[in-house]
C-alpha positions in Angstrom: 22.4 12.9 13.0 25.5 15.1 12.7 26.9 16.6 9.6 30.5 16.0 8.6 32.4 18.5 6.4 33.5 17.3 3.0 36.9 18.7 2.1 37.4 20.2 -1.4 38.7 17.6 -3.8 37.7 14.6 -1.7 35.8 11.7 -3.2 32.1 11.9 -2.4 30.7 8.9 -0.5 28.1 6.8 -2.1 24.7 7.2 -0.4 22.9 4.0 0.3 19.3 4.1 1.3 16.8 1.6 2.8 13.4 1.7 1.1 10.8 0.8 3.7 10.5 3.6 6.3 13.0 5.8 4.5 11.8 6.2 0.9 8.4 4.5 1.0 6.0 2.9 3.5 7.2 0.2 5.8 4.6 -2.6 6.1 1.1 -2.9 4.6 -1.6 -0.6 6.1 -4.2 -3.1 7.1 -6.6 -0.3 8.0 -7.0 0.7 4.4 -10.8 0.7 3.7 -10.3 -0.8 0.2 -9.0 -4.0 1.8 -12.3 -4.7 3.5 -10.9 -6.7 6.3 -13.7 -6.4 8.9 -14.1 -10.2 8.9 -10.5 -10.7 9.9 -8.7 -10.7 13.2 -6.5 -7.7 12.3 -4.1 -8.1 15.2 -3.5 -11.7 14.2 -3.2 -10.7 10.5 -0.6 -8.0 11.4 1.4 -10.5 13.5 1.3 -13.1 10.8 2.4 -10.6 8.2 5.7 -10.2 10.1 5.9 -13.8 11.5 6.6 -15.3 8.1 8.3 -12.3 6.5 11.9 -13.2 6.6 11.5 -16.3 4.4 9.4 -14.2 2.0 12.0 -11.4 1.9 14.7 -14.0 1.2 12.9 -15.0 -2.0 10.2 -17.4 -0.8 7.2 -18.1 -3.0 4.3 -15.6 -2.9 1.7 -18.2 -2.5 3.4 -19.9 0.4 3.7 -16.7 2.3 0.3 -15.2 1.7 -1.5 -18.5 2.3 0.2 -18.8 5.7 -0.6 -15.3 6.6 -4.3 -15.6 5.8 -4.6 -19.1 7.4 -3.3 -17.7 10.6 -5.7 -14.8 10.6 -8.8 -16.7 9.5 -8.1 -20.2 10.6 -8.7 -21.4 7.1 -7.4 -20.7 3.5 -8.9 -17.9 1.5 -7.1 -17.6 -1.9 -9.1 -14.5 -2.9 -8.0 -12.6 0.2 -4.4 -13.8 -0.2 -4.3 -12.5 -3.7 -5.8 -9.1 -2.6 -3.3 -8.7 0.2 -0.4 -9.7 -2.1 -1.4 -7.0 -4.7 -1.8 -4.3 -2.0 1.6 -5.3 -0.5 3.4 -5.0 -3.7 1.8 -1.7 -4.6 2.8 0.1 -1.4 6.1 1.1 -2.9 4.6 2.7 -6.0 4.5 6.1 -4.3 7.3 7.6 -2.2 6.8 9.1 1.3 6.3 12.8 1.5 9.6 14.6 1.0 11.5 11.5 -0.2 11.5 12.3 -3.9 12.7 15.9 -3.1 15.4 14.5 -0.9 16.6 12.2 -3.7 16.6 15.0 -6.2 18.7 17.2 -3.9 21.2 14.4 -3.3 21.6 14.0 -7.0 22.0 17.8 -7.4 24.8 17.7 -4.9 26.6 15.1 -7.0 26.1 12.0 -4.9 25.7 8.5 -6.4 22.7 6.7 -4.9 22.1 3.0 -4.2 19.3 1.0 -2.6 19.7 -1.7 0.0 16.5 -3.3 1.1 15.0 -6.5 2.6 12.2 -7.1 0.1 10.4 -9.9 -1.7 10.4 -10.2 -5.5 7.0 -8.4 -6.1 8.1 -5.4 -4.1 11.5 -5.4 -5.9 9.7 -5.2 -9.2 7.5 -2.3 -7.9 10.5 -0.4 -6.6 12.5 -0.7 -9.9 9.5 0.5 -11.9 8.6 3.4 -9.6 9.4 6.9 -10.7 11.2 7.7 -7.4 13.8 5.1 -8.0 15.0 6.3 -11.4 17.9 8.4 -10.1 19.5 5.4 -8.3 22.5 3.7 -9.9 21.4 0.3 -8.6 20.1 -1.7 -5.7 20.7 -4.8 -3.7 17.6 -6.7 -2.6 17.4 -9.6 -0.2 15.1 -11.7 -2.4 17.6 -11.6 -5.3 20.8 -12.2 -3.3 19.5 -14.6 -0.7 20.9 -12.4 2.1 19.1 -9.9 4.3 20.0 -7.2 6.8 21.4 -7.3 9.4 23.5 -10.3 8.1 27.1 -9.0 7.8 27.4 -10.8 4.4 24.9 -8.5 2.7 27.0 -5.4 3.6 30.1 -7.0 2.2 28.2 -8.0 -0.9 26.8 -4.5 -1.4 30.2 -2.7 -1.1 31.6 -5.2 -3.6 28.7 -4.7 -5.9 29.0 -0.9 -5.8 32.8 -1.2 -6.1 34.0 1.0 -3.3 35.7 0.6 0.0 33.1 0.3 2.9 34.4 3.5 4.4 33.1 5.3 1.2 29.5 4.3 1.9 27.0 6.3 4.0 23.9 4.3 4.8 20.5 5.3 6.2 18.0 2.8 7.6 15.0 3.0 10.0 16.0 -0.1 12.0 18.8 0.4 14.5 20.0 -3.2 14.2 20.7 -2.7 10.5 22.5 0.5 11.2 24.8 -1.2 13.8 25.5 -4.0 11.4 26.5 -1.6 8.7 28.9 0.2 11.1 30.4 -3.1 12.1 31.0 -3.7 8.4 33.0 -0.4 8.2 30.3 1.8 6.7 29.2 5.1 8.0 25.6 4.5 9.0 22.8 6.6 10.5 19.4 5.8 12.0 16.7 7.4 10.0 13.8 8.7 12.1 11.6 10.2 9.5 13.2 13.6 8.8 14.4 13.9 5.2 15.9 17.4 5.8 18.0 16.0 8.7 19.3 13.3 6.3 20.4 15.9 3.8 22.1 17.8 6.6 23.9 14.6 7.7 25.2 13.8 4.2 26.4 17.4 3.8 27.1 19.6 0.8 30.4 19.0 -0.9 32.8 21.9 -1.4 33.3 22.7 -5.1 
């Protein structure tokens, strides 16, 4: 990531951040001891978690998604396990990644407006909106609510219109290269986030006062 100078008097770009992998965890940790999954095929469970995820992130019903995930892993339905996994999945965004809250606070201190752009199902959207780490954000665009998901070009157009700025006034960070490339194609400045919140701050830069 390379820093770009911000001339005095220029309008600050709006900083748009992905959630999973940037601000909070990206994908359920199936090795958590409290999930008690010793009786499951963990590899199949992990594959099933992502196999059906797009439809869920686009607003699909909770029960449909989790029943399919569990049935693939066990070979039979298990509503109790499905409910347990659903709760754990939604809760993974309660807490920010180490360094993320401090990064957000620093961006606010520098005068940047912040937005969220995330592929997320309805339960995780509710968790994100209620989380303390999301309070400084002006708003968010979530796949389940708009029926579009990254890297579909339409979600970038929708987001820039929702924020109310020209695409060139947006700087976006995502942990998935395909989403970054799609944002660049849409006219955004976009960077691949690789886990270093200090590097993100350096890339955004400090405005001249």
